[in-house]
DRENPA-3360 file (N, C-alpha, C; in nm, 2 decimals, always signed):
BEGIN
1 = XXXXXXXX = -9.60/-6.89/+1.35/-9.58/-7.02/+1.40/-9.44/-7.06/+1.43 ~ -9.41/-7.09/+1.54/-9.24/-7.12/+1.54/-9.24/-7.28/+1.54 ~ -9.16/-7.32/+1.45/-9.12/-7.47/+1.43/-9.00/-7.51/+1.52 ~ -9.00/-7.63/+1.55/-8.90/-7.69/+1.63/-8.75/-7.69/+1.54 ~ -8.66/-7.69/+1.60/-8.51/-7.66/+1.53/-8.51/-7.80/+1.45 ~ -8.52/-7.92/+1.49/-8.51/-8.03/+1.42/-8.57/-8.04/+1.30 ~ -8.73/-8.00/+1.31/-8.81/-8.00/+1.18/-8.75/-7.89/+1.08 ~ -8.71/-7.76/+1.14/-8.64/-7.68/+1.05/-8.53/-7.72/+0.97;
9 = XXXXXXXX = -8.43/-7.81/+1.03/-8.31/-7.85/+0.99/-8.33/-7.96/+0.86 ~ -8.44/-8.04/+0.88/-8.49/-8.15/+0.80/-8.53/-8.07/+0.68 ~ -8.63/-7.98/+0.69/-8.69/-7.89/+0.57/-8.56/-7.80/+0.51 ~ -8.47/-7.75/+0.58/-8.34/-7.68/+0.53/-8.31/-7.79/+0.43 ~ -8.27/-7.90/+0.49/-8.18/-8.00/+0.40/-8.25/-8.02/+0.27 ~ -8.38/-8.06/+0.29/-8.46/-8.10/+0.18/-8.46/-7.99/+0.06 ~ -8.48/-7.86/+0.11/-8.46/-7.76/+0.04/-8.35/-7.74/-0.04 ~ -8.24/-7.78/+0.02/-8.10/-7.76/-0.05/-8.10/-7.86/-0.17;
17 = XXXXXXXX = -8.19/-7.95/-0.18/-8.18/-8.05/-0.32/-8.31/-8.00/-0.40 ~ -8.38/-7.90/-0.38/-8.48/-7.86/-0.46/-8.46/-7.72/-0.52 ~ -8.50/-7.73/-0.64/-8.46/-7.60/-0.73/-8.59/-7.52/-0.69 ~ -8.59/-7.40/-0.63/-8.69/-7.28/-0.59/-8.68/-7.20/-0.74 ~ -8.80/-7.19/-0.79/-8.83/-7.09/-0.90/-8.94/-6.99/-0.87 ~ -8.97/-6.88/-0.93/-9.06/-6.80/-0.93/-9.14/-6.82/-1.04 ~ -9.27/-6.74/-1.07/-9.37/-6.75/-1.18/-9.30/-6.71/-1.29 ~ -9.21/-6.63/-1.33/-9.12/-6.59/-1.44/-9.07/-6.74/-1.47;
25 = XXXXXXXX = -8.99/-6.79/-1.39/-8.91/-6.91/-1.40/-8.98/-7.03/-1.48 ~ -9.11/-7.03/-1.40/-9.23/-7.13/-1.42/-9.25/-7.09/-1.59 ~ -9.27/-6.98/-1.63/-9.32/-6.94/-1.76/-9.22/-6.97/-1.87 ~ -9.08/-6.96/-1.79/-9.01/-6.98/-1.91/-8.99/-7.12/-1.93 ~ -9.01/-7.21/-1.86/-9.00/-7.36/-1.84/-9.13/-7.39/-1.96 ~ -9.23/-7.33/-1.94/-9.35/-7.37/-2.04/-9.31/-7.32/-2.16 ~ -9.24/-7.20/-2.19/-9.23/-7.14/-2.29/-9.12/-7.24/-2.38 ~ -9.02/-7.30/-2.30/-8.90/-7.39/-2.34/-8.97/-7.55/-2.38;
33 = XXXXXXXX = -9.09/-7.55/-2.35/-9.19/-7.67/-2.34/-9.09/-7.80/-2.29 ~ -9.03/-7.75/-2.15/-8.99/-7.83/-2.08/-9.07/-7.95/-2.01 ~ -9.05/-8.07/-2.05/-9.14/-8.18/-1.99/-9.15/-8.18/-1.84 ~ -9.28/-8.17/-1.78/-9.29/-8.18/-1.63/-9.44/-8.18/-1.58 ~ -9.46/-8.21/-1.48/-9.59/-8.23/-1.40/-9.62/-8.12/-1.33 ~ -9.72/-8.04/-1.31/-9.74/-7.91/-1.25/-9.84/-7.96/-1.15 ~ -9.79/-7.96/-1.02/-9.89/-8.02/-0.91/-9.91/-7.90/-0.83 ~ -10.06/-7.88/-0.82/-10.11/-7.78/-0.73/-10.14/-7.82/-0.58;
41 = XXXXXXXX = -10.08/-7.77/-0.47/-10.07/-7.82/-0.35/-10.17/-7.73/-0.27 ~ -10.24/-7.64/-0.31/-10.32/-7.57/-0.23/-10.44/-7.67/-0.17 ~ -10.51/-7.57/-0.10/-10.65/-7.67/-0.03/-10.74/-7.69/-0.14 ~ -10.85/-7.76/-0.12/-10.97/-7.79/-0.21/-11.01/-7.67/-0.25 ~ -11.07/-7.57/-0.16/-11.13/-7.47/-0.18/-11.04/-7.34/-0.28 ~ -10.92/-7.34/-0.27/-10.83/-7.28/-0.34/-10.83/-7.33/-0.50 ~ -10.81/-7.45/-0.51/-10.82/-7.52/-0.63/-10.95/-7.50/-0.69 ~ -11.06/-7.51/-0.63/-11.19/-7.49/-0.70/-11.21/-7.32/-0.74;
49 = XXXXXXXX = -11.18/-7.24/-0.66/-11.13/-7.10/-0.69/-11.09/-7.09/-0.82 ~ -10.99/-7.15/-0.86/-10.89/-7.13/-0.99/-10.77/-7.19/-0.98 ~ -10.72/-7.24/-1.08/-10.59/-7.30/-1.08/-10.51/-7.30/-1.22 ~ -10.41/-7.34/-1.23/-10.32/-7.33/-1.37/-10.39/-7.43/-1.47 ~ -10.41/-7.39/-1.57/-10.47/-7.49/-1.68/-10.35/-7.61/-1.69 ~ -10.40/-7.73/-1.67/-10.32/-7.83/-1.70/-10.25/-7.90/-1.56 ~ -10.29/-7.81/-1.46/-10.22/-7.86/-1.32/-10.29/-7.99/-1.27 ~ -10.23/-8.06/-1.18/-10.29/-8.16/-1.11/-10.31/-8.12/-0.97;
57 = XXXXXXXX = -10.41/-8.18/-0.93/-10.43/-8.12/-0.76/-10.40/-8.22/-0.68 ~ -10.31/-8.20/-0.60/-10.26/-8.31/-0.47/-10.25/-8.21/-0.35 ~ -10.34/-8.19/-0.26/-10.32/-8.12/-0.16/-10.25/-8.17/-0.06 ~ -10.22/-8.10/+0.07/-10.13/-8.13/+0.16/-10.22/-8.26/+0.24 ~ -10.16/-8.36/+0.24/-10.21/-8.48/+0.33/-10.27/-8.57/+0.21 ~ -10.29/-8.53/+0.10/-10.30/-8.62/-0.02/-10.19/-8.64/-0.10 ~ -10.09/-8.55/-0.12/-9.98/-8.56/-0.18/-9.87/-8.66/-0.12 ~ -9.88/-8.65/+0.00/-9.80/-8.75/+0.08/-9.82/-8.90/+0.05;
65 = XXXXXXXX = -9.97/-8.92/+0.06/-10.05/-9.05/+0.02/-10.01/-9.08/-0.11 ~ -10.01/-9.00/-0.22/-10.04/-9.08/-0.36/-9.95/-9.03/-0.47 ~ -9.86/-8.93/-0.42/-9.75/-8.89/-0.53/-9.70/-8.99/-0.57 ~ -9.64/-9.09/-0.52/-9.55/-9.21/-0.56/-9.64/-9.31/-0.65 ~ -9.76/-9.33/-0.62/-9.87/-9.40/-0.69/-9.90/-9.33/-0.84 ~ -9.90/-9.19/-0.83/-9.95/-9.14/-0.95/-9.84/-9.11/-1.05 ~ -9.70/-9.09/-0.99/-9.59/-9.04/-1.06/-9.49/-9.16/-1.00 ~ -9.47/-9.27/-1.05/-9.38/-9.36/-0.99/-9.24/-9.34/-1.05;
73 = XXXXXXXX = -9.22/-9.30/-1.14/-9.07/-9.26/-1.22/-9.03/-9.14/-1.14 ~ -8.92/-9.16/-1.05/-8.86/-9.06/-0.99/-8.78/-8.94/-1.07 ~ -8.78/-8.99/-1.20/-8.70/-8.90/-1.30/-8.81/-8.79/-1.34 ~ -8.93/-8.81/-1.31/-9.04/-8.71/-1.36/-9.00/-8.56/-1.30 ~ -9.00/-8.44/-1.40/-9.01/-8.34/-1.34/-9.13/-8.29/-1.27 ~ -9.12/-8.28/-1.13/-9.24/-8.25/-1.05/-9.22/-8.10/-1.04 ~ -9.33/-8.00/-1.05/-9.31/-7.85/-1.01/-9.43/-7.87/-0.94 ~ -9.40/-7.83/-0.81/-9.53/-7.81/-0.71/-9.52/-7.67/-0.68;
81 = XXXXXXXX = -9.67/-7.60/-0.67/-9.70/-7.48/-0.62/-9.77/-7.46/-0.52 ~ -9.78/-7.34/-0.47/-9.88/-7.33/-0.36/-9.89/-7.17/-0.35 ~ -9.99/-7.13/-0.25/-10.01/-6.96/-0.26/-9.94/-6.92/-0.12 ~ -9.93/-6.99/-0.01/-9.86/-6.93/+0.10/-9.73/-6.97/+0.12 ~ -9.67/-6.90/+0.17/-9.51/-6.91/+0.17/-9.50/-7.01/+0.30 ~ -9.58/-7.04/+0.38/-9.55/-7.15/+0.48/-9.56/-7.27/+0.42 ~ -9.64/-7.30/+0.34/-9.67/-7.42/+0.29/-9.55/-7.46/+0.19 ~ -9.47/-7.36/+0.15/-9.35/-7.42/+0.05/-9.24/-7.48/+0.14;
89 = XXXXXXXX = -9.24/-7.44/+0.29/-9.16/-7.50/+0.38/-9.16/-7.66/+0.38 ~ -9.28/-7.71/+0.33/-9.29/-7.87/+0.34/-9.29/-7.92/+0.22 ~ -9.32/-7.86/+0.13/-9.33/-7.93/-0.01/-9.21/-7.99/-0.06 ~ -9.09/-7.94/-0.04/-8.95/-8.02/-0.07/-8.94/-8.13/+0.00 ~ -8.97/-8.17/+0.12/-8.96/-8.27/+0.18/-9.06/-8.39/+0.13 ~ -9.15/-8.33/+0.05/-9.25/-8.47/+0.01/-9.17/-8.51/-0.14 ~ -9.12/-8.41/-0.20/-9.05/-8.46/-0.33/-8.90/-8.50/-0.32 ~ -8.85/-8.51/-0.20/-8.71/-8.50/-0.21/-8.65/-8.63/-0.28;
97 = XXXXXXXX = -8.74/-8.74/-0.31/-8.69/-8.86/-0.38/-8.70/-8.86/-0.51 ~ -8.73/-8.73/-0.58/-8.74/-8.72/-0.71/-8.61/-8.67/-0.77 ~ -8.58/-8.68/-0.89/-8.44/-8.63/-0.95/-8.45/-8.49/-0.95 ~ -8.56/-8.44/-1.00/-8.52/-8.28/-1.03/-8.69/-8.19/-0.99 ~ -8.69/-8.23/-0.85/-8.81/-8.15/-0.78/-8.77/-8.01/-0.80 ~ -8.90/-7.92/-0.83/-8.90/-7.79/-0.83/-9.01/-7.72/-0.74 ~ -9.01/-7.60/-0.69/-9.12/-7.56/-0.64/-9.13/-7.40/-0.66 ~ -9.23/-7.34/-0.64/-9.26/-7.20/-0.64/-9.37/-7.17/-0.56;
105 = XXXXXXXX = -9.38/-7.06/-0.53/-9.50/-7.00/-0.47/-9.58/-6.91/-0.57 ~ -9.71/-6.91/-0.59/-9.78/-6.89/-0.69/-9.86/-6.76/-0.62 ~ -9.90/-6.67/-0.70/-9.99/-6.57/-0.66/-10.12/-6.59/-0.77 ~ -10.24/-6.57/-0.71/-10.36/-6.57/-0.78/-10.35/-6.53/-0.92 ~ -10.30/-6.40/-0.95/-10.29/-6.35/-1.08/-10.18/-6.41/-1.16 ~ -10.07/-6.42/-1.08/-9.93/-6.48/-1.16/-9.94/-6.59/-1.21 ~ -10.02/-6.71/-1.15/-10.00/-6.83/-1.19/-10.12/-6.91/-1.29 ~ -10.21/-6.80/-1.30/-10.32/-6.87/-1.40/-10.29/-6.82/-1.54;
% end
């Protein structure tokens, strides 16, 4: 799917303010006991098929509505993950108001 240039510019700007990590980077955060909230942004069916222990589920459409209510302190370290590279493109736009948003793409085996 091809996106409009204006949309891509908005996403690229948001991504410039979001730390992108991989599963190994996330495992290092956990090992270091870095305080954070792990947010699974996948669809309901994907969540039900399995998810990372301790993650909260806020899928697309829900996260936009509920994230500020659930985590009003924008200093909260939010780590969002999904399974599809295309979904990563919009995640940063949602959490751009948080001080230290982080995003990574999961794989079924790597993130559990």
